[in-house]
Gaussian input, Z-matrix of N, CA and C with variables (Angstrom, degrees):
# hf/3-21g

backbone

0 1
 N
 C     1     B1
 C     2     B2     1     A1
 N     3     B3     2     A2     1     D1
 C     4     B4     3     A3     2     D2
 C     5     B5     4     A4     3     D3
 N     6     B6     5     A5     4     D4
 C     7     B7     6     A6     5     D5
 C     8     B8     7     A7     6     D6
 N     9     B9     8     A8     7     D7
 C    10    B10     9     A9     8     D8
 C    11    B11    10    A10     9     D9
 N    12    B12    11    A11    10    D10
 C    13    B13    12    A12    11    D11
 C    14    B14    13    A13    12    D12
 N    15    B15    14    A14    13    D13
 C    16    B16    15    A15    14    D14
 C    17    B17    16    A16    15    D15
 N    18    B18    17    A17    16    D16
 C    19    B19    18    A18    17    D17
 C    20    B20    19    A19    18    D18
 N    21    B21    20    A20    19    D19
 C    22    B22    21    A21    20    D20
 C    23    B23    22    A22    21    D21
 N    24    B24    23    A23    22    D22
 C    25    B25    24    A24    23    D23
 C    26    B26    25    A25    24    D24
 N    27    B27    26    A26    25    D25
 C    28    B28    27    A27    26    D26
 C    29    B29    28    A28    27    D27
 N    30    B30    29    A29    28    D28
 C    31    B31    30    A30    29    D29
 C    32    B32    31    A31    30    D30
 N    33    B33    32    A32    31    D31
 C    34    B34    33    A33    32    D32
 C    35    B35    34    A34    33    D33
 N    36    B36    35    A35    34    D34
 C    37    B37    36    A36    35    D35
 C    38    B38    37    A37    36    D36
 N    39    B39    38    A38    37    D37
 C    40    B40    39    A39    38    D38
 C    41    B41    40    A40    39    D39
 N    42    B42    41    A41    40    D40
 C    43    B43    42    A42    41    D41
 C    44    B44    43    A43    42    D42
 N    45    B45    44    A44    43    D43
 C    46    B46    45    A45    44    D44
 C    47    B47    46    A46    45    D45
 N    48    B48    47    A47    46    D46
 C    49    B49    48    A48    47    D47
 C    50    B50    49    A49    48    D48
 N    51    B51    50    A50    49    D49
 C    52    B52    51    A51    50    D50
 C    53    B53    52    A52    51    D51
 N    54    B54    53    A53    52    D52
 C    55    B55    54    A54    53    D53
 C    56    B56    55    A55    54    D54
 N    57    B57    56    A56    55    D55
 C    58    B58    57    A57    56    D56
 C    59    B59    58    A58    57    D57
 N    60    B60    59    A59    58    D58
 C    61    B61    60    A60    59    D59
 C    62    B62    61    A61    60    D60
 N    63    B63    62    A62    61    D61
 C    64    B64    63    A63    62    D62
 C    65    B65    64    A64    63    D63
 N    66    B66    65    A65    64    D64
 C    67    B67    66    A66    65    D65
 C    68    B68    67    A67    66    D66
 N    69    B69    68    A68    67    D67
 C    70    B70    69    A69    68    D68
 C    71    B71    70    A70    69    D69
 N    72    B72    71    A71    70    D70
 C    73    B73    72    A72    71    D71
 C    74    B74    73    A73    72    D72
 N    75    B75    74    A74    73    D73
 C    76    B76    75    A75    74    D74
 C    77    B77    76    A76    75    D75
 N    78    B78    77    A77    76    D76
 C    79    B79    78    A78    77    D77
 C    80    B80    79    A79    78    D78
 N    81    B81    80    A80    79    D79
 C    82    B82    81    A81    80    D80
 C    83    B83    82    A82    81    D81
 N    84    B84    83    A83    82    D82
 C    85    B85    84    A84    83    D83
 C    86    B86    85    A85    84    D84
 N    87    B87    86    A86    85    D85
 C    88    B88    87    A87    86    D86
 C    89    B89    88    A88    87    D87
 N    90    B90    89    A89    88    D88
 C    91    B91    90    A90    89    D89
 C    92    B92    91    A91    90    D90
 N    93    B93    92    A92    91    D91
 C    94    B94    93    A93    92    D92
 C    95    B95    94    A94    93    D93
 N    96    B96    95    A95    94    D94
 C    97    B97    96    A96    95    D95
 C    98    B98    97    A97    96    D96
 N    99    B99    98    A98    97    D97
 C   100   B100    99    A99    98    D98
 C   101   B101   100   A100    99    D99
 N   102   B102   101   A101   100   D100
 C   103   B103   102   A102   101   D101
 C   104   B104   103   A103   102   D102
 N   105   B105   104   A104   103   D103
 C   106   B106   105   A105   104   D104
 C   107   B107   106   A106   105   D105
 N   108   B108   107   A107   106   D106
 C   109   B109   108   A108   107   D107
 C   110   B110   109   A109   108   D108
 N   111   B111   110   A110   109   D109
 C   112   B112   111   A111   110   D110
 C   113   B113   112   A112   111   D111
 N   114   B114   113   A113   112   D112
 C   115   B115   114   A114   113   D113
 C   116   B116   115   A115   114   D114
 N   117   B117   116   A116   115   D115
 C   118   B118   117   A117   116   D116
 C   119   B119   118   A118   117   D117
 N   120   B120   119   A119   118   D118
 C   121   B121   120   A120   119   D119
 C   122   B122   121   A121   120   D120
 N   123   B123   122   A122   121   D121
 C   124   B124   123   A123   122   D122
 C   125   B125   124   A124   123   D123
 N   126   B126   125   A125   124   D124
 C   127   B127   126   A126   125   D125
 C   128   B128   127   A127   126   D126
 N   129   B129   128   A128   127   D127
 C   130   B130   129   A129   128   D128
 C   131   B131   130   A130   129   D129
 N   132   B132   131   A131   130   D130
 C   133   B133   132   A132   131   D131
 C   134   B134   133   A133   132   D132
 N   135   B135   134   A134   133   D133
 C   136   B136   135   A135   134   D134
 C   137   B137   136   A136   135   D135
 N   138   B138   137   A137   136   D136
 C   139   B139   138   A138   137   D137
 C   140   B140   139   A139   138   D138
 N   141   B141   140   A140   139   D139
 C   142   B142   141   A141   140   D140
 C   143   B143   142   A142   141   D141
 N   144   B144   143   A143   142   D142
 C   145   B145   144   A144   143   D143
 C   146   B146   145   A145   144   D144
 N   147   B147   146   A146   145   D145
 C   148   B148   147   A147   146   D146
 C   149   B149   148   A148   147   D147
 N   150   B150   149   A149   148   D148
 C   151   B151   150   A150   149   D149
 C   152   B152   151   A151   150   D150
 N   153   B153   152   A152   151   D151
 C   154   B154   153   A153   152   D152
 C   155   B155   154   A154   153   D153
 N   156   B156   155   A155   154   D154
 C   157   B157   156   A156   155   D155
 C   158   B158   157   A157   156   D156
 N   159   B159   158   A158   157   D157
 C   160   B160   159   A159   158   D158
 C   161   B161   160   A160   159   D159
 N   162   B162   161   A161   160   D160
 C   163   B163   162   A162   161   D161
 C   164   B164   163   A163   162   D162
 N   165   B165   164   A164   163   D163
 C   166   B166   165   A165   164   D164
 C   167   B167   166   A166   165   D165
 N   168   B168   167   A167   166   D166
 C   169   B169   168   A168   167   D167
 C   170   B170   169   A169   168   D168
 N   171   B171   170   A170   169   D169
 C   172   B172   171   A171   170   D170
 C   173   B173   172   A172   171   D171
 N   174   B174   173   A173   172   D172
 C   175   B175   174   A174   173   D173
 C   176   B176   175   A175   174   D174
 N   177   B177   176   A176   175   D175
 C   178   B178   177   A177   176   D176
 C   179   B179   178   A178   177   D177
 N   180   B180   179   A179   178   D178
 C   181   B181   180   A180   179   D179
 C   182   B182   181   A181   180   D180
 N   183   B183   182   A182   181   D181
 C   184   B184   183   A183   182   D182
 C   185   B185   184   A184   183   D183
 N   186   B186   185   A185   184   D184
 C   187   B187   186   A186   185   D185
 C   188   B188   187   A187   186   D186
 N   189   B189   188   A188   187   D187
 C   190   B190   189   A189   188   D188
 C   191   B191   190   A190   189   D189
 N   192   B192   191   A191   190   D190
 C   193   B193   192   A192   191   D191
 C   194   B194   193   A193   192   D192
 N   195   B195   194   A194   193   D193
 C   196   B196   195   A195   194   D194
 C   197   B197   196   A196   195   D195
 N   198   B198   197   A197   196   D196
 C   199   B199   198   A198   197   D197
 C   200   B200   199   A199   198   D198
 N   201   B201   200   A200   199   D199
 C   202   B202   201   A201   200   D200
 C   203   B203   202   A202   201   D201
 N   204   B204   203   A203   202   D202
 C   205   B205   204   A204   203   D203
 C   206   B206   205   A205   204   D204
 N   207   B207   206   A206   205   D205
 C   208   B208   207   A207   206   D206
 C   209   B209   208   A208   207   D207
 N   210   B210   209   A209   208   D208
 C   211   B211   210   A210   209   D209
 C   212   B212   211   A211   210   D210
 N   213   B213   212   A212   211   D211
 C   214   B214   213   A213   212   D212
 C   215   B215   214   A214   213   D213
 N   216   B216   215   A215   214   D214
 C   217   B217   216   A216   215   D215
 C   218   B218   217   A217   216   D216
 N   219   B219   218   A218   217   D217
 C   220   B220   219   A219   218   D218
 C   221   B221   220   A220   219   D219
 N   222   B222   221   A221   220   D220
 C   223   B223   222   A222   221   D221
 C   224   B224   223   A223   222   D222
 N   225   B225   224   A224   223   D223
 C   226   B226   225   A225   224   D224
 C   227   B227   226   A226   225   D225
 N   228   B228   227   A227   226   D226
 C   229   B229   228   A228   227   D227
 C   230   B230   229   A229   228   D228
 N   231   B231   230   A230   229   D229
 C   232   B232   231   A231   230   D230
 C   233   B233   232   A232   231   D231
 N   234   B234   233   A233   232   D232
 C   235   B235   234   A234   233   D233
 C   236   B236   235   A235   234   D234
 N   237   B237   236   A236   235   D235
 C   238   B238   237   A237   236   D236
 C   239   B239   238   A238   237   D237
 N   240   B240   239   A239   238   D238
 C   241   B241   240   A240   239   D239
 C   242   B242   241   A241   240   D240
 N   243   B243   242   A242   241   D241
 C   244   B244   243   A243   242   D242
 C   245   B245   244   A244   243   D243
 N   246   B246   245   A245   244   D244
 C   247   B247   246   A246   245   D245
 C   248   B248   247   A247   246   D246
 N   249   B249   248   A248   247   D247
 C   250   B250   249   A249   248   D248
 C   251   B251   250   A250   249   D249
 N   252   B252   251   A251   250   D250
 C   253   B253   252   A252   251   D251
 C   254   B254   253   A253   252   D252

   B1=1.4452
   B2=1.5245
   B3=1.3328
   B4=1.4447
   B5=1.5114
   B6=1.3157
   B7=1.4538
   B8=1.5229
   B9=1.3140
   B10=1.4588
   B11=1.5207
   B12=1.3292
   B13=1.4550
   B14=1.5244
   B15=1.3333
   B16=1.4678
   B17=1.5125
   B18=1.3107
   B19=1.4605
   B20=1.5248
   B21=1.3287
   B22=1.4627
   B23=1.5158
   B24=1.3291
   B25=1.4626
   B26=1.5237
   B27=1.3309
   B28=1.4672
   B29=1.5287
   B30=1.3106
   B31=1.4635
   B32=1.5270
   B33=1.3203
   B34=1.4669
   B35=1.5263
   B36=1.3223
   B37=1.4678
   B38=1.5320
   B39=1.3266
   B40=1.4605
   B41=1.5302
   B42=1.3246
   B43=1.4632
   B44=1.5250
   B45=1.3202
   B46=1.4663
   B47=1.5273
   B48=1.3230
   B49=1.4641
   B50=1.5288
   B51=1.3248
   B52=1.4613
   B53=1.5309
   B54=1.3189
   B55=1.4590
   B56=1.5225
   B57=1.3253
   B58=1.4654
   B59=1.5318
   B60=1.3294
   B61=1.4612
   B62=1.5302
   B63=1.3195
   B64=1.4657
   B65=1.5315
   B66=1.3140
   B67=1.4685
   B68=1.5225
   B69=1.3290
   B70=1.4651
   B71=1.5291
   B72=1.3207
   B73=1.4664
   B74=1.5272
   B75=1.3190
   B76=1.4636
   B77=1.5256
   B78=1.3131
   B79=1.4591
   B80=1.5305
   B81=1.3216
   B82=1.4656
   B83=1.5249
   B84=1.3165
   B85=1.4730
   B86=1.5179
   B87=1.3107
   B88=1.4714
   B89=1.5290
   B90=1.3193
   B91=1.4674
   B92=1.5268
   B93=1.3304
   B94=1.4725
   B95=1.5230
   B96=1.3351
   B97=1.4617
   B98=1.5241
   B99=1.3316
   B100=1.4622
   B101=1.5234
   B102=1.3229
   B103=1.4702
   B104=1.5237
   B105=1.3276
   B106=1.4597
   B107=1.5279
   B108=1.3141
   B109=1.4628
   B110=1.5291
   B111=1.3181
   B112=1.4611
   B113=1.5214
   B114=1.3242
   B115=1.4672
   B116=1.5320
   B117=1.3168
   B118=1.4578
   B119=1.5176
   B120=1.3238
   B121=1.4596
   B122=1.5354
   B123=1.3217
   B124=1.4652
   B125=1.5239
   B126=1.3227
   B127=1.4605
   B128=1.5318
   B129=1.3146
   B130=1.4690
   B131=1.5250
   B132=1.3362
   B133=1.4610
   B134=1.5139
   B135=1.3056
   B136=1.4667
   B137=1.5229
   B138=1.3273
   B139=1.4672
   B140=1.5181
   B141=1.3175
   B142=1.4652
   B143=1.5183
   B144=1.2955
   B145=1.4616
   B146=1.5248
   B147=1.2952
   B148=1.4609
   B149=1.5224
   B150=1.3186
   B151=1.4599
   B152=1.5323
   B153=1.3131
   B154=1.4652
   B155=1.5249
   B156=1.3379
   B157=1.4666
   B158=1.5176
   B159=1.3299
   B160=1.4614
   B161=1.5188
   B162=1.3218
   B163=1.4615
   B164=1.5176
   B165=1.3092
   B166=1.4681
   B167=1.5259
   B168=1.3362
   B169=1.4714
   B170=1.5217
   B171=1.3293
   B172=1.4672
   B173=1.5221
   B174=1.3136
   B175=1.4600
   B176=1.5231
   B177=1.3232
   B178=1.4633
   B179=1.5138
   B180=1.3180
   B181=1.4561
   B182=1.5241
   B183=1.3155
   B184=1.4602
   B185=1.5256
   B186=1.3127
   B187=1.4623
   B188=1.5265
   B189=1.3283
   B190=1.4582
   B191=1.5223
   B192=1.3342
   B193=1.4602
   B194=1.5235
   B195=1.3289
   B196=1.4590
   B197=1.5135
   B198=1.3175
   B199=1.4661
   B200=1.5283
   B201=1.3282
   B202=1.4619
   B203=1.5292
   B204=1.3135
   B205=1.4564
   B206=1.5269
   B207=1.3238
   B208=1.4619
   B209=1.5254
   B210=1.3293
   B211=1.4564
   B212=1.5241
   B213=1.3110
   B214=1.4583
   B215=1.5274
   B216=1.3220
   B217=1.4673
   B218=1.5199
   B219=1.3259
   B220=1.4621
   B221=1.5129
   B222=1.3317
   B223=1.4608
   B224=1.5370
   B225=1.3092
   B226=1.4591
   B227=1.5339
   B228=1.3228
   B229=1.4716
   B230=1.5245
   B231=1.3225
   B232=1.4676
   B233=1.5261
   B234=1.3165
   B235=1.4794
   B236=1.5248
   B237=1.3288
   B238=1.4743
   B239=1.5250
   B240=1.3236
   B241=1.4739
   B242=1.5183
   B243=1.3332
   B244=1.4652
   B245=1.5108
   B246=1.3252
   B247=1.4699
   B248=1.5257
   B249=1.3320
   B250=1.4650
   B251=1.5156
   B252=1.3351
   B253=1.4679
   B254=1.5133
   A1=108.96
   A2=117.00
   A3=120.95
   A4=112.53
   A5=115.22
   A6=120.96
   A7=110.72
   A8=115.31
   A9=122.37
   A10=105.71
   A11=116.31
   A12=121.74
   A13=109.79
   A14=115.37
   A15=122.02
   A16=109.14
   A17=116.22
   A18=122.82
   A19=105.78
   A20=116.00
   A21=120.04
   A22=111.58
   A23=116.56
   A24=120.52
   A25=110.78
   A26=115.24
   A27=121.68
   A28=106.39
   A29=116.27
   A30=120.64
   A31=109.66
   A32=116.73
   A33=121.48
   A34=111.73
   A35=117.05
   A36=119.91
   A37=112.25
   A38=118.52
   A39=122.95
   A40=112.88
   A41=117.72
   A42=120.80
   A43=112.63
   A44=117.55
   A45=121.11
   A46=109.71
   A47=116.41
   A48=121.65
   A49=110.29
   A50=116.95
   A51=121.77
   A52=110.94
   A53=116.67
   A54=120.72
   A55=112.40
   A56=115.65
   A57=120.05
   A58=110.26
   A59=116.85
   A60=120.13
   A61=111.01
   A62=117.19
   A63=120.75
   A64=109.89
   A65=116.86
   A66=120.66
   A67=111.47
   A68=116.91
   A69=120.20
   A70=111.38
   A71=116.28
   A72=120.69
   A73=110.37
   A74=116.92
   A75=120.35
   A76=110.98
   A77=116.94
   A78=120.33
   A79=110.48
   A80=116.49
   A81=120.12
   A82=112.22
   A83=116.99
   A84=122.23
   A85=112.40
   A86=118.23
   A87=121.19
   A88=112.90
   A89=118.62
   A90=120.41
   A91=110.57
   A92=116.63
   A93=120.34
   A94=111.17
   A95=116.37
   A96=120.86
   A97=109.93
   A98=116.89
   A99=120.77
   A100=111.55
   A101=117.21
   A102=121.05
   A103=110.68
   A104=116.31
   A105=119.90
   A106=110.68
   A107=116.87
   A108=120.15
   A109=111.35
   A110=116.36
   A111=120.36
   A112=112.81
   A113=116.72
   A114=119.14
   A115=114.12
   A116=117.46
   A117=119.47
   A118=109.91
   A119=115.97
   A120=118.59
   A121=111.31
   A122=117.13
   A123=121.43
   A124=110.19
   A125=117.78
   A126=119.92
   A127=111.28
   A128=115.38
   A129=121.26
   A130=110.63
   A131=115.96
   A132=121.91
   A133=109.78
   A134=115.76
   A135=122.04
   A136=107.02
   A137=115.33
   A138=120.85
   A139=107.33
   A140=114.59
   A141=119.22
   A142=108.91
   A143=115.02
   A144=120.12
   A145=107.28
   A146=116.23
   A147=121.95
   A148=106.58
   A149=117.79
   A150=120.22
   A151=113.37
   A152=117.20
   A153=120.29
   A154=111.62
   A155=117.10
   A156=121.15
   A157=112.45
   A158=117.49
   A159=121.14
   A160=111.64
   A161=114.69
   A162=121.02
   A163=113.79
   A164=118.17
   A165=121.21
   A166=112.91
   A167=117.34
   A168=120.86
   A169=108.86
   A170=115.50
   A171=121.17
   A172=107.80
   A173=115.64
   A174=121.92
   A175=106.50
   A176=115.76
   A177=121.76
   A178=108.33
   A179=116.25
   A180=121.57
   A181=108.07
   A182=114.87
   A183=122.66
   A184=109.31
   A185=115.74
   A186=121.80
   A187=111.32
   A188=117.15
   A189=121.07
   A190=110.79
   A191=115.38
   A192=121.01
   A193=111.64
   A194=117.72
   A195=121.10
   A196=112.45
   A197=116.90
   A198=121.09
   A199=110.53
   A200=116.74
   A201=120.70
   A202=110.97
   A203=115.71
   A204=120.80
   A205=111.41
   A206=116.50
   A207=120.93
   A208=110.87
   A209=116.82
   A210=119.78
   A211=110.42
   A212=116.66
   A213=121.30
   A214=111.75
   A215=117.10
   A216=119.48
   A217=110.71
   A218=117.81
   A219=120.70
   A220=112.12
   A221=117.20
   A222=120.67
   A223=110.26
   A224=116.95
   A225=120.69
   A226=110.27
   A227=117.40
   A228=121.18
   A229=111.14
   A230=116.32
   A231=121.00
   A232=111.35
   A233=116.87
   A234=120.93
   A235=110.74
   A236=116.12
   A237=119.33
   A238=110.88
   A239=116.81
   A240=120.06
   A241=110.71
   A242=115.91
   A243=120.97
   A244=112.60
   A245=116.84
   A246=120.28
   A247=111.69
   A248=116.33
   A249=120.16
   A250=111.66
   A251=117.05
   A252=120.39
   A253=112.51
   D1=135.89
   D2=-179.02
   D3=-85.99
   D4=164.40
   D5=177.79
   D6=-70.41
   D7=147.66
   D8=172.60
   D9=-112.09
   D10=116.05
   D11=-174.33
   D12=-107.73
   D13=128.34
   D14=176.18
   D15=-115.93
   D16=143.67
   D17=170.67
   D18=-115.63
   D19=108.69
   D20=-174.34
   D21=-115.88
   D22=140.91
   D23=178.19
   D24=-73.65
   D25=131.91
   D26=173.89
   D27=-143.09
   D28=101.80
   D29=178.97
   D30=-70.68
   D31=159.61
   D32=-178.65
   D33=-55.54
   D34=-38.26
   D35=-179.21
   D36=-77.53
   D37=-0.13
   D38=178.88
   D39=-107.47
   D40=3.80
   D41=-176.67
   D42=-57.24
   D43=-45.03
   D44=-179.39
   D45=-66.38
   D46=-43.67
   D47=178.40
   D48=-60.28
   D49=-43.45
   D50=179.44
   D51=-63.43
   D52=-46.31
   D53=179.08
   D54=-59.30
   D55=-43.24
   D56=178.88
   D57=-65.37
   D58=-39.82
   D59=179.29
   D60=-65.01
   D61=-43.10
   D62=178.06
   D63=-58.86
   D64=-45.03
   D65=-179.64
   D66=-61.34
   D67=-46.89
   D68=179.38
   D69=-64.17
   D70=-40.75
   D71=179.92
   D72=-61.98
   D73=-48.57
   D74=-178.34
   D75=-64.98
   D76=-38.40
   D77=177.89
   D78=-63.44
   D79=-40.11
   D80=-179.34
   D81=-71.13
   D82=-17.45
   D83=-178.73
   D84=-108.80
   D85=19.12
   D86=-172.37
   D87=-57.59
   D88=-36.91
   D89=179.58
   D90=-66.46
   D91=-42.53
   D92=177.18
   D93=-63.80
   D94=-41.11
   D95=179.73
   D96=-60.42
   D97=-45.90
   D98=179.08
   D99=-64.18
   D100=-40.49
   D101=179.27
   D102=-62.13
   D103=-45.28
   D104=179.97
   D105=-65.64
   D106=-39.79
   D107=-179.61
   D108=-61.88
   D109=-33.01
   D110=-179.89
   D111=-73.56
   D112=-23.04
   D113=-174.53
   D114=-115.29
   D115=-1.75
   D116=-175.61
   D117=-151.33
   D118=151.15
   D119=175.47
   D120=-92.50
   D121=-0.30
   D122=178.60
   D123=-82.98
   D124=140.53
   D125=177.32
   D126=-69.47
   D127=153.34
   D128=179.07
   D129=-63.93
   D130=-39.02
   D131=-176.90
   D132=-148.95
   D133=134.56
   D134=170.31
   D135=-122.23
   D136=140.90
   D137=178.87
   D138=-127.98
   D139=133.63
   D140=177.11
   D141=-149.74
   D142=169.72
   D143=171.78
   D144=-107.57
   D145=162.67
   D146=178.53
   D147=-133.38
   D148=109.29
   D149=-177.57
   D150=-53.95
   D151=-28.77
   D152=179.94
   D153=-68.77
   D154=-23.74
   D155=-179.21
   D156=-93.67
   D157=-11.47
   D158=179.75
   D159=98.30
   D160=169.55
   D161=-175.99
   D162=-73.44
   D163=-19.68
   D164=-173.38
   D165=-94.19
   D166=17.07
   D167=-179.79
   D168=-129.56
   D169=133.47
   D170=173.10
   D171=-110.21
   D172=140.31
   D173=176.94
   D174=-102.27
   D175=121.57
   D176=179.55
   D177=-115.30
   D178=134.67
   D179=-179.11
   D180=-121.83
   D181=118.22
   D182=179.58
   D183=-111.59
   D184=161.08
   D185=175.07
   D186=-96.67
   D187=-15.47
   D188=-176.83
   D189=-128.32
   D190=132.76
   D191=-178.66
   D192=-61.05
   D193=-41.73
   D194=-178.93
   D195=-60.27
   D196=-40.44
   D197=178.53
   D198=-66.86
   D199=-41.96
   D200=178.58
   D201=-61.73
   D202=-43.91
   D203=179.65
   D204=-63.81
   D205=-44.19
   D206=179.36
   D207=-63.58
   D208=-41.06
   D209=179.50
   D210=-65.27
   D211=-47.19
   D212=-177.83
   D213=-59.10
   D214=-48.57
   D215=-179.17
   D216=-69.09
   D217=-36.65
   D218=177.46
   D219=-65.26
   D220=-41.18
   D221=179.20
   D222=-66.33
   D223=-38.56
   D224=177.24
   D225=-60.01
   D226=-46.64
   D227=177.91
   D228=-62.45
   D229=-43.87
   D230=-179.07
   D231=-61.86
   D232=-42.05
   D233=178.63
   D234=-62.65
   D235=-43.93
   D236=179.94
   D237=-63.61
   D238=-40.53
   D239=177.44
   D240=-63.75
   D241=-42.49
   D242=-179.53
   D243=-64.03
   D244=-36.55
   D245=179.45
   D246=-75.50
   D247=-27.03
   D248=179.49
   D249=-78.20
   D250=-21.00
   D251=-176.59
   D252=-77.40

């Protein structure tokens, strides 16, 4: 299975919100994370920045399309909630 790479916007004032969302997401996926760890040496999720994309973008690498899709849509909802607050 190939990597699924996302480039997601994360403004400087959203760093705490993003970190909290990542923690909740990973906690909610703990069974999937354990299953993948048992069958693969690849991590469930990697997060990095890319200087070429700028400071306001995070690069996320998933092993499963469904997880990437769920994270992307969840982060979009979380950002909208955060901006409305």
